[in-house]
BAGUTOR-895550 format. One record per residue (C-alpha): residue number from 1; residue in one letter; y, x, z. Coordinates in Angstrom, 1 decimal. Example, Ala and Ser with C-alpha at 12.3 -4.5 7.8 and 13.67 -1.06 7.14 Angstrom:
> num|residu|yy|xx|zz
> 1|a|-4.5|12.3|7.8
> 2|s|-1.1|13.7|7.1
//
This chain:
> num|residu|yy|xx|zz
> 1|m|5.0|23.9|17.9
> 2|d|2.5|21.9|19.1
> 3|h|3.8|18.2|18.1
> 4|l|2.7|15.1|19.7
> 5|l|3.1|12.4|17.8
> 6|t|2.7|8.8|19.0
> 7|r|1.2|5.5|16.8
> 8|q|4.8|4.5|16.1
> 9|q|5.9|8.2|15.4
> 10|v|3.2|8.4|12.8
> 11|r|4.3|5.2|10.7
> 12|r|7.8|6.5|10.5
> 13|v|7.0|10.2|9.4
> 14|d|4.5|7.7|6.8
> 15|t|7.8|5.2|5.9
> 16|i|10.5|8.2|5.7
> 17|a|8.2|10.0|3.4
> 18|i|7.4|7.0|1.1
> 19|e|10.3|5.3|0.8
> 20|e|13.3|7.9|1.7
> 21|l|11.6|11.7|-0.2
> 22|g|9.8|9.2|-3.1
> 23|i|6.5|10.8|-2.4
> 24|p|3.8|8.2|-3.7
> 25|g|1.7|6.8|-0.5
> 26|a|-1.1|7.7|-3.7
> 27|v|-0.1|11.5|-3.2
> 28|l|0.0|11.5|1.0
> 29|m|-3.4|10.2|0.8
> 30|e|-4.9|12.5|-2.4
> 31|n|-3.8|15.6|0.1
> 32|a|-5.1|14.4|3.2
> 33|g|-8.5|14.0|2.0
> 34|r|-8.3|17.1|0.2
> 35|g|-7.4|18.9|3.3
> 36|a|-10.4|16.8|4.6
> 37|a|-12.7|17.9|2.1
> 38|d|-11.7|21.8|3.2
> 39|a|-12.7|21.8|6.4
> 40|i|-16.1|19.4|6.0
> 41|r|-17.3|22.0|3.0
> 42|t|-16.9|24.9|5.4
> 43|l|-18.5|23.0|8.2
> 44|v|-21.3|22.1|6.3
> 45|h|-21.8|25.5|5.0
> 46|d|-21.5|26.4|8.9
> 47|r|-24.3|24.2|9.8
> 48|q|-26.4|24.1|6.5
> 49|a|-26.2|20.8|6.0
> 50|k|-27.7|19.3|3.1
> 51|r|-26.0|15.7|2.8
> 52|v|-22.4|14.3|3.6
> 53|v|-22.8|10.8|4.8
> 54|v|-19.1|9.2|4.4
> 55|f|-18.4|5.5|6.4
> 56|c|-15.3|4.1|5.5
> 57|g|-13.0|1.2|6.6
> 58|s|-11.3|-1.1|4.3
> 59|g|-7.7|0.8|5.5
> 60|n|-6.3|3.6|4.6
> 61|n|-8.4|5.5|7.0
> 62|g|-11.0|4.6|4.3
> 63|g|-9.1|5.1|1.5
> 64|d|-9.2|9.1|3.2
> 65|g|-12.4|8.5|2.8
> 66|f|-13.4|7.9|-0.2
> 67|v|-10.8|10.9|-1.4
> 68|i|-12.7|12.9|0.7
> 69|a|-16.3|12.0|-1.0
> 70|r|-15.1|12.4|-4.2
> 71|h|-13.5|16.3|-3.7
> 72|l|-17.3|17.1|-2.1
> 73|l|-19.0|15.2|-5.2
> 74|n|-16.9|17.4|-7.2
> 75|s|-17.5|20.6|-5.3
> 76|g|-21.4|20.2|-5.7
> 77|l|-22.7|18.4|-2.7
> 78|s|-24.7|15.6|-2.0
> 79|v|-23.0|12.6|-0.5
> 80|a|-23.5|8.9|0.9
> 81|v|-20.6|6.5|0.7
> 82|y|-21.1|3.3|2.8
> 83|l|-17.9|0.5|2.5
> 84|t|-18.3|-1.1|6.3
> 85|a|-16.1|-4.2|5.2
> 86|p|-16.1|-6.6|2.1
> 87|e|-15.3|-4.6|-1.2
> 88|s|-12.4|-7.3|-1.5
> 89|g|-10.7|-6.6|1.6
> 90|l|-9.3|-3.5|0.0
> 91|r|-5.7|-2.9|-1.0
> 92|g|-3.1|-0.8|-2.2
> 93|d|-3.9|3.3|-1.9
> 94|a|-7.6|2.7|-0.5
> 95|a|-8.5|0.3|-3.3
> 96|l|-7.3|2.7|-5.8
> 97|n|-9.0|5.7|-4.5
> 98|h|-12.4|3.1|-4.1
> 99|r|-11.7|2.3|-7.5
> 100|i|-11.5|5.9|-8.6
> 101|l|-15.3|6.9|-6.9
> 102|a|-16.5|3.9|-8.4
> 103|n|-15.3|4.9|-12.3
> 104|m|-17.3|8.1|-11.8
> 105|g|-20.5|6.4|-11.2
> 106|h|-21.0|7.2|-7.8
> 107|e|-22.4|4.5|-6.1
> 108|i|-20.4|2.9|-2.9
> 109|l|-22.8|1.2|-0.8
> 110|p|-22.0|-1.6|1.0
> 111|c|-22.5|-1.5|4.8
> 112|d|-20.2|-5.1|5.8
> 113|t|-23.5|-6.8|8.4
> 114|a|-24.8|-5.6|11.7
> 115|e|-28.1|-5.7|9.8
> 116|a|-26.8|-2.7|7.0
> 117|m|-25.2|-1.6|9.8
> 118|r|-27.9|-0.6|11.5
> 119|r|-30.0|0.4|8.6
> 120|a|-27.5|3.3|7.5
> 121|a|-27.2|5.0|11.0
> 122|q|-31.2|4.7|11.2
> 123|n|-30.9|7.1|7.8
> 124|l|-29.6|9.7|9.1
> 125|t|-31.1|13.0|9.8
> 126|a|-30.7|16.3|11.1
> 127|d|-29.6|17.6|7.9
> 128|d|-26.4|15.1|7.6
> 129|v|-23.1|15.7|8.5
> 130|v|-21.4|12.4|9.2
> 131|v|-17.4|11.7|8.5
> 132|d|-15.7|9.0|10.4
> 133|a|-13.5|6.9|8.2
> 134|l|-13.5|3.9|10.0
> 135|l|-10.3|3.0|11.9
> 136|g|-7.1|5.1|12.4
> 137|t|-4.3|5.5|14.5
> 138|g|-3.5|1.9|13.9
> 139|f|-5.9|0.8|16.2
> 140|s|-5.4|-0.8|19.8
> 141|g|-8.0|-2.5|22.2
> 142|e|-11.3|-3.3|22.1
> 143|l|-13.4|-1.8|19.3
> 144|r|-15.1|-5.4|18.2
> 145|q|-19.0|-5.7|17.1
> 146|p|-20.4|-5.1|14.5
> 147|l|-18.5|-1.6|14.4
> 148|a|-18.6|-0.9|17.9
> 149|d|-23.1|-0.8|17.8
> 150|l|-22.2|1.3|14.5
> 151|v|-20.1|3.9|16.4
> 152|q|-22.7|4.0|19.4
> 153|a|-25.6|3.8|16.5
> 154|l|-23.6|6.8|15.0
> 155|n|-23.1|9.2|18.5
> 156|e|-26.7|8.3|18.9
> 157|s|-27.9|9.6|15.3
> 158|p|-29.7|13.1|14.8
> 159|a|-26.9|14.2|12.5
> 160|t|-26.0|17.7|12.8
> 161|a|-22.3|16.9|13.5
> 162|r|-19.9|14.2|13.5
> 163|i|-16.3|14.5|11.6
> 164|a|-13.9|12.2|12.3
> 165|i|-10.6|12.0|10.4
> 166|d|-7.2|11.6|11.7
> 167|i|-8.8|10.4|14.9
> 168|p|-11.9|9.3|16.3
> 169|s|-12.8|6.0|15.4
> 170|g|-12.2|3.6|18.7
> 171|l|-10.1|6.0|20.5
> 172|d|-6.2|5.1|21.3
> 173|c|-3.6|7.0|19.4
> 174|d|-1.1|6.9|22.2
> 175|r|-3.8|7.2|25.0
> 176|g|-6.1|9.1|24.6
> 177|v|-8.8|6.8|25.4
> 178|p|-11.7|4.9|23.8
> 179|g|-11.1|1.0|23.1
> 180|g|-15.1|0.5|24.5
> 181|a|-16.6|2.6|22.4
> 182|a|-15.3|5.7|20.3
> 183|i|-16.9|7.9|18.1
> 184|r|-18.0|11.5|19.8
> 185|a|-16.9|13.8|16.9
> 186|d|-17.6|17.6|17.2
> 187|l|-14.5|17.8|15.0
> 188|t|-11.1|16.2|14.0
> 189|v|-9.1|16.6|11.2
> 190|t|-5.9|15.2|12.1
> 191|f|-2.9|14.4|9.6
> 192|v|0.6|15.6|10.0
> 193|a|0.5|16.7|13.9
> 194|r|-1.9|16.2|16.6
> 195|k|-1.9|12.8|18.3
> 196|a|-0.4|11.9|21.4
> 197|g|-3.5|10.9|23.2
> 198|f|-4.9|14.2|22.7
> 199|a|-2.8|15.2|25.0
> 200|q|-5.2|13.5|27.9
> 201|p|-7.6|16.0|28.4
> 202|d|-10.6|14.1|28.8
> 203|s|-9.8|12.9|25.0
> 204|r|-11.9|16.0|24.1
> 205|q|-15.0|14.8|24.4
> 206|w|-14.5|12.5|21.3
> 207|t|-12.3|14.5|19.6
> 208|g|-14.0|17.8|19.5
> 209|e|-12.3|20.8|18.6
> 210|v|-9.1|19.4|16.2
> 211|i|-7.5|21.1|13.5
> 212|v|-4.4|19.5|11.6
> 213|a|-4.5|19.1|8.2
> 214|d|-1.0|19.0|5.6
> 215|i|-0.4|16.0|3.2
> 216|g|2.2|17.5|1.7
> 217|t|5.1|16.3|3.9
> 218|p|8.2|18.4|4.6
> 219|p|7.4|20.2|8.2
> 220|d|11.2|19.2|9.3
> 221|l|10.5|15.3|8.6
> 222|i|8.4|15.8|12.2
> 223|n|11.4|16.9|13.9
> 224|h|13.6|14.2|12.4
> 225|v|11.4|11.5|14.1
> 226|l|11.0|13.5|17.5
> 227|k|14.6|13.4|17.6
> 228|d|15.1|9.9|16.9
> 229|g|12.5|9.0|18.9
> 230|a|10.8|6.5|16.7
//
């Protein structure tokens, strides 16, 4: 069954998995990133792209991006990683996976100013696949500057494809509408289940194709959360 989860229900799934089932958050992030990396490798092959460029935020969506970059690097792909927030702002599992990637000797490029974001977008070519790991399902409201300009620049870039991780940055998880600006993805790799906003027909212009990646939570957990009305 094609379940749809709201922002609150997504949080509830994570909370139960971590606090009641005892699955460490780092394990869930690892599974999510590895599943997304598999889908990205397929698209890179299909588009004959030469490089993957991952844009990471400071939250768990950015943490997923670090995991994705690591798995793509391990498979021999050329990968560039940009961090669009100060490194000091990373916490928890995102900080852990940032550290692992850095310990591998891979450069994580700072991109937390308007000028740095502008240069990063200008460096994209038709041989690149862009991975959007900026903002996750917790986003609501209006996308702020300078991130709004970065999103617009990524949309206008010549990259051969844009892949959103869990949800296109700037798209409201529950309503399926952008907060001023949103990534226009060719493919969205979402986790656990499709998001409630994806039922909005117009959301397709931002999500593109949507595939669901497993993160290791029991399928019955979705039914449990939906039954509780969480």
